[in-house]
VMD Tcl script that draws the C-alpha trace (Angstrom):
set ca {
  {10.45 -187.69 9.37}
  {7.77 -185.35 8.02}
  {5.11 -183.09 9.48}
  {1.81 -182.46 7.73}
  {0.53 -178.91 8.07}
  {-2.52 -176.93 7.01}
  {-1.94 -173.36 5.81}
  {-5.02 -171.14 6.08}
  {-4.85 -167.78 4.32}
  {-7.90 -165.49 4.51}
  {-8.65 -161.94 3.35}
  {-11.94 -160.09 3.79}
  {-13.31 -156.71 2.56}
  {-16.67 -155.16 3.41}
  {-17.81 -152.03 1.56}
  {-20.27 -149.30 2.55}
  {-22.43 -149.95 -0.52}
  {-22.79 -152.48 -3.35}
  {-19.86 -152.32 -5.76}
  {-19.04 -153.78 -9.15}
  {-15.82 -155.79 -9.18}
  {-13.56 -156.16 -12.20}
  {-12.39 -159.67 -13.12}
  {-9.81 -160.72 -10.52}
  {-6.77 -162.97 -10.97}
  {-5.63 -165.08 -8.00}
  {-2.09 -166.46 -7.98}
  {-2.48 -168.41 -4.77}
  {-2.07 -172.02 -5.89}
  {1.29 -173.75 -5.28}
  {3.47 -173.98 -8.38}
  {4.08 -177.35 -10.01}
  {7.79 -177.21 -9.19}
  {7.26 -176.80 -5.43}
  {9.78 -179.06 -3.75}
  {7.51 -179.29 -0.72}
  {4.88 -181.95 -1.39}
  {1.35 -180.52 -1.66}
  {-1.31 -182.98 -0.47}
  {-4.41 -180.80 -0.82}
  {-5.57 -177.39 -1.98}
  {-8.75 -175.31 -2.01}
  {-9.67 -171.71 -2.84}
  {-13.07 -170.31 -1.85}
  {-14.27 -166.92 -3.09}
  {-17.16 -164.72 -1.93}
  {-19.52 -163.51 -3.28}
  {-20.54 -166.98 -4.32}
  {-22.19 -165.64 -7.50}
  {-19.11 -165.77 -9.72}
  {-17.51 -167.73 -12.52}
  {-13.98 -169.09 -12.09}
  {-11.62 -170.87 -14.42}
  {-8.07 -172.10 -13.85}
  {-5.39 -171.46 -16.43}
  {-1.61 -171.20 -16.67}
  {0.30 -168.08 -17.56}
  {3.17 -168.09 -20.11}
  {5.55 -169.16 -17.34}
  {3.54 -172.17 -16.12}
  {2.05 -170.57 -12.99}
  {-1.53 -171.39 -12.01}
  {-3.99 -168.49 -12.34}
  {-7.52 -168.49 -11.01}
  {-9.50 -165.95 -13.06}
  {-12.76 -164.93 -11.40}
  {-15.60 -163.00 -13.06}
  {-18.22 -161.63 -10.66}
  {-21.81 -161.75 -11.87}
  {-23.44 -159.01 -9.80}
  {-22.74 -156.12 -7.38}
  {-21.63 -157.06 -3.89}
  {-20.92 -155.46 -0.53}
  {-18.15 -157.93 0.37}
  {-15.18 -159.69 -1.15}
  {-13.52 -162.60 0.62}
  {-11.08 -165.34 -0.23}
  {-10.01 -168.36 1.80}
  {-7.07 -170.54 0.81}
  {-6.16 -173.85 2.38}
  {-2.98 -175.71 1.52}
  {-2.14 -179.11 2.99}
  {1.62 -179.65 2.79}
  {4.03 -182.32 3.88}
  {7.02 -180.67 5.52}
  {10.03 -182.93 5.02}
  {13.56 -181.67 5.40}
  {15.01 -180.59 2.03}
  {18.72 -180.15 1.41}
  {18.86 -176.96 -0.71}
  {22.27 -178.01 -2.05}
  {21.05 -181.38 -3.35}
  {21.90 -180.84 -7.01}
  {24.66 -181.26 -9.59}
  {25.80 -178.62 -12.06}
  {26.78 -179.03 -15.67}
  {30.55 -179.14 -15.91}
  {30.79 -175.85 -17.80}
  {28.67 -174.10 -15.13}
  {30.52 -175.51 -12.12}
  {32.54 -172.32 -11.75}
  {31.49 -168.70 -12.14}
  {31.60 -166.75 -14.38}
  {30.22 -168.99 -17.14}
  {28.19 -168.48 -20.29}
  {24.87 -170.17 -21.04}
  {24.91 -172.15 -24.27}
  {23.09 -170.63 -27.26}
  {19.87 -172.64 -26.81}
  {19.60 -171.94 -23.08}
  {20.29 -168.23 -23.59}
  {17.50 -168.06 -26.16}
  {15.00 -169.77 -23.85}
  {16.04 -167.70 -20.82}
  {15.84 -164.34 -22.59}
  {12.96 -162.90 -20.46}
  {14.92 -163.75 -17.30}
  {18.05 -161.97 -18.52}
  {16.38 -158.61 -19.21}
  {17.93 -155.76 -17.24}
  {15.02 -153.58 -16.12}
  {17.01 -151.20 -13.90}
  {20.43 -149.67 -14.44}
  {20.82 -147.02 -11.75}
  {24.08 -145.64 -10.36}
  {23.92 -147.39 -6.97}
  {22.97 -150.69 -8.55}
  {25.92 -150.53 -10.95}
  {28.24 -149.62 -8.08}
  {27.02 -152.59 -6.02}
  {27.55 -154.97 -8.94}
  {30.98 -153.49 -9.72}
  {32.16 -154.48 -6.24}
  {31.54 -158.16 -7.04}
  {34.86 -159.78 -7.89}
  {34.44 -161.80 -11.09}
  {38.13 -161.86 -12.00}
  {38.67 -165.21 -10.27}
  {36.69 -168.28 -11.17}
  {35.15 -169.79 -8.03}
  {32.60 -172.53 -7.49}
  {29.21 -171.29 -8.68}
  {27.51 -172.50 -5.50}
  {29.98 -170.54 -3.35}
  {29.45 -167.48 -5.53}
  {25.67 -167.62 -5.08}
  {26.02 -168.12 -1.33}
  {28.30 -165.08 -1.11}
  {26.02 -162.83 -3.21}
  {22.92 -163.81 -1.23}
  {24.57 -163.29 2.15}
  {26.16 -159.99 1.12}
  {22.80 -158.56 0.09}
  {21.26 -159.85 3.31}
  {23.92 -157.91 5.25}
  {23.52 -154.74 3.17}
  {19.72 -154.45 3.20}
  {17.85 -154.45 6.51}
  {14.38 -156.02 6.56}
  {11.19 -154.10 7.23}
  {7.47 -154.79 6.93}
  {6.16 -152.38 4.33}
  {2.38 -152.11 3.85}
  {2.52 -149.87 0.76}
  {1.63 -151.53 -2.52}
  {4.22 -152.28 -5.17}
  {7.97 -152.85 -5.13}
  {10.68 -150.26 -4.53}
  {13.17 -149.51 -7.29}
  {16.64 -150.92 -6.77}
  {17.98 -147.39 -6.28}
  {15.45 -146.69 -3.55}
  {16.23 -149.93 -1.72}
  {19.99 -149.34 -1.94}
  {19.63 -145.71 -0.85}
  {17.55 -146.58 2.21}
  {19.47 -149.83 2.81}
  {16.05 -151.03 3.87}
  {13.29 -153.00 2.20}
  {10.56 -155.60 2.46}
  {11.08 -159.16 1.24}
  {9.74 -158.24 -2.20}
  {12.12 -155.26 -2.44}
  {15.17 -157.37 -1.62}
  {14.01 -160.17 -3.94}
  {13.64 -157.78 -6.90}
  {17.01 -156.19 -6.14}
  {18.67 -159.62 -6.17}
  {16.97 -160.44 -9.47}
  {18.50 -157.34 -11.06}
  {21.94 -157.94 -9.51}
  {22.07 -161.49 -10.87}
  {21.00 -160.35 -14.33}
  {23.71 -157.68 -14.38}
  {26.15 -160.50 -13.66}
  {24.86 -162.51 -16.62}
  {22.68 -164.96 -14.69}
  {19.02 -165.67 -15.49}
  {16.84 -164.83 -12.49}
  {13.14 -164.56 -11.68}
  {10.94 -163.09 -8.96}
  {9.04 -165.52 -6.71}
  {5.90 -164.94 -4.68}
  {4.89 -167.68 -2.27}
  {4.22 -168.87 1.26}
  {6.93 -169.07 3.89}
  {6.36 -171.65 6.62}
  {8.56 -171.72 9.72}
  {7.95 -174.33 12.39}
  {9.28 -173.81 15.88}
  {12.17 -176.06 16.84}
  {11.76 -178.67 19.56}
  {15.18 -177.80 20.93}
  {16.61 -174.29 21.20}
  {20.33 -173.91 20.57}
  {22.56 -172.99 23.51}
  {23.72 -169.74 21.88}
  {20.25 -168.39 21.09}
  {16.88 -169.19 19.45}
  {17.09 -171.69 16.59}
  {13.70 -170.86 15.16}
  {10.49 -168.87 15.71}
  {8.80 -168.98 19.11}
  {5.63 -170.32 17.47}
  {4.73 -171.93 14.14}
  {4.49 -169.19 11.53}
  {3.40 -168.62 7.94}
  {2.91 -165.59 5.69}
  {3.14 -164.46 2.11}
  {6.78 -164.01 1.17}
  {8.99 -163.17 -1.81}
  {12.39 -164.48 -2.85}
  {14.52 -165.05 -5.95}
  {15.31 -168.00 -8.18}
  {18.41 -168.22 -10.38}
  {18.86 -170.67 -13.26}
  {22.04 -172.74 -13.24}
  {22.53 -175.47 -15.88}
  {22.32 -178.92 -14.34}
  {20.54 -177.77 -11.20}
  {17.72 -175.78 -12.83}
  {16.05 -173.04 -10.78}
  {17.69 -172.50 -7.38}
  {15.87 -170.47 -4.72}
  {17.75 -167.70 -2.88}
  {16.15 -165.78 -0.02}
  {18.01 -162.48 0.56}
  {15.76 -161.66 3.53}
  {17.38 -164.48 5.52}
  {20.57 -164.88 3.49}
  {19.74 -168.59 3.04}
  {18.83 -170.85 0.14}
  {15.14 -171.72 -0.19}
  {14.15 -175.02 1.43}
  {11.04 -176.92 2.53}
  {9.55 -173.81 4.15}
  {9.41 -171.95 0.83}
  {6.29 -172.85 -1.17}
  {6.26 -170.95 -4.51}
  {2.98 -169.63 -5.93}
  {4.13 -167.57 -8.93}
  {7.57 -167.27 -10.55}
  {7.88 -164.61 -13.25}
  {10.45 -162.37 -14.96}
  {8.79 -159.25 -13.52}
  {7.30 -158.74 -10.06}
  {4.17 -157.14 -11.54}
  {3.00 -160.48 -12.95}
  {3.60 -162.35 -9.68}
  {1.20 -160.37 -7.45}
  {-0.92 -162.78 -5.36}
  {-4.16 -160.97 -6.30}
  {-4.90 -158.43 -9.04}
  {-8.21 -156.66 -9.69}
  {-10.01 -153.42 -8.89}
  {-13.35 -151.81 -8.08}
  {-15.47 -150.31 -10.84}
  {-17.50 -148.36 -8.27}
  {-16.30 -145.74 -5.79}
  {-16.88 -146.68 -2.17}
  {-15.40 -146.83 1.31}
  {-13.99 -149.95 2.89}
  {-15.79 -150.32 6.21}
  {-13.97 -153.47 7.28}
  {-10.76 -155.17 6.24}
  {-9.04 -158.13 7.85}
  {-6.63 -160.86 6.89}
  {-4.87 -163.79 8.53}
  {-2.23 -166.40 7.78}
  {-2.21 -169.43 10.07}
  {-0.35 -172.73 9.95}
  {-1.46 -175.74 12.01}
  {0.18 -179.12 12.43}
  {-2.34 -181.80 11.49}
  {-0.10 -184.88 11.69}
  {3.23 -185.41 13.37}
  {4.91 -188.76 13.95}
  {6.24 -189.27 17.48}
  {9.83 -188.11 17.74}
  {12.49 -188.32 20.41}
  {13.93 -184.82 20.20}
  {13.85 -183.65 23.82}
  {17.15 -183.76 25.73}
  {17.68 -186.89 27.78}
  {18.24 -186.70 31.52}
  {21.70 -187.53 32.87}
  {20.40 -190.85 34.15}
  {18.98 -191.75 30.71}
  {22.27 -190.85 29.03}
  {24.19 -193.12 31.41}
  {21.82 -195.99 30.62}
  {22.28 -195.44 26.88}
  {26.07 -195.31 27.18}
  {26.13 -198.41 29.41}
  {24.11 -200.33 26.83}
  {26.49 -199.25 24.07}
  {29.54 -200.37 26.04}
  {27.86 -203.70 26.77}
  {27.21 -204.25 23.03}
  {30.87 -203.46 22.27}
  {32.04 -205.97 24.91}
  {29.71 -208.66 23.54}
  {31.03 -208.13 20.00}
  {34.65 -208.40 21.17}
  {34.00 -211.52 23.25}
  {32.22 -213.13 20.32}
  {35.08 -212.24 17.93}
  {32.65 -210.30 15.72}
  {34.59 -207.97 13.39}
  {32.72 -205.10 11.72}
  {33.70 -203.84 8.26}
  {32.38 -201.20 5.86}
  {31.49 -201.66 2.21}
  {28.86 -202.79 -0.26}
  {27.55 -206.29 -0.74}
  {29.18 -208.77 -0.87}
  {31.59 -207.49 1.77}
  {34.93 -209.18 2.27}
  {38.39 -208.23 3.54}
  {41.75 -209.55 2.39}
  {43.25 -211.83 5.02}
  {46.75 -210.77 3.92}
  {46.24 -206.98 3.90}
  {43.48 -205.93 6.30}
  {44.92 -202.57 7.35}
  {45.55 -200.79 4.02}
  {43.26 -197.98 2.82}
  {41.61 -200.03 0.08}
  {40.08 -202.29 2.73}
  {39.06 -199.49 5.09}
  {38.46 -196.03 3.60}
  {38.95 -196.24 -0.18}
  {36.27 -197.63 -2.48}
  {38.73 -199.28 -4.86}
  {42.26 -200.61 -5.08}
  {44.46 -202.83 -7.28}
  {44.60 -205.70 -4.78}
  {40.88 -205.40 -3.99}
  {39.93 -205.54 -7.68}
  {42.06 -208.67 -8.26}
  {40.60 -210.51 -5.28}
  {37.08 -209.42 -6.28}
  {37.62 -210.95 -9.73}
  {38.90 -214.18 -8.19}
  {35.89 -214.32 -5.86}
  {33.50 -213.75 -8.76}
  {35.01 -216.67 -10.71}
  {34.85 -218.91 -7.65}
  {31.17 -218.05 -7.09}
  {30.46 -218.71 -10.76}
  {32.17 -222.10 -10.59}
  {30.27 -222.99 -7.43}
  {26.99 -222.08 -9.12}
  {27.74 -224.45 -12.01}
  {28.69 -227.29 -9.65}
  {25.41 -226.82 -7.80}
  {23.48 -226.78 -11.08}
  {25.13 -229.98 -12.38}
  {24.57 -231.72 -9.05}
  {20.83 -231.13 -9.42}
}
mol new
graphics top color blue
foreach p $ca { graphics top sphere $p radius 0.5 }
foreach p [lrange $ca 0 end-1] q [lrange $ca 1 end] { graphics top cylinder $p $q radius 0.2 }
display resetview
């Protein structure tokens, strides 16, 4: 079951006099590796007198480079993304055998290709102390290791909305034990690299849809559908590829994470870069991020009444009685399905996929079917 949504992201500036704008770069187009299916996209820029060309940076991210032709008193951008929100299992991957347990070493070719994502940009005292506390003496499943690292950082660093530009250093984030999503994402990038894992910084949209049913022990989602610019981390594990980790929530990235730019350094993942060539005052500034559901198949997700539950249970019991009275026996397995008449209760005929007796009878059945096919052919 999927839900189609429209993400509308708008930013507007109005200046007190005409200004000259430098060329701007917009990194606001979903990346090609987005696991959430993108059905439509548009980016509109004002002033309309401009030249725009799409390109890809060295890391495969889409860049919209805009050159403005004349002075303007306003700058505006409007993004619309149409996405199909289908549930994604973030653990739906297989690892190469040598990378199944951590620590592991990338092979020579992978290490060469991943070099920009292995660069250690920060090496402060608090960062080294945090990494030193990670126990790498015992080999554990790589997936479990990543879960533990992500959740530990989530517990150590409290989240805050920070309006200042840029990203805090790892030392600053660890000292304050506080940071925005981009601060935590960059910190996790550096932690993973210190541990020998290739990691990159991700800028993108986060979409959270309110749940139809709230859990009994508290809210299971936002009170209203929500979207905003967000930042998280991706780590490269052989066999799985890039895996998204969100230290802000302590969870793996899923269908709500739509990547826009994934780069070795946060500076090259900024959603918009550019500047004014003329001094001025900003008389008006506003922005918004809105998500709307535009198509949703009917679903039965509301709790049933007690009377409805009793009707459902009664129907189920009636079906069971009918099957028993009709001597209908249900089995599990692939096609063709059969059960040994001499050994119906052993594991190979109930829970195990294979067995010595099952394989022998399957061979006999195959030969009998083959013989029957020839008899039918000759009879024709």
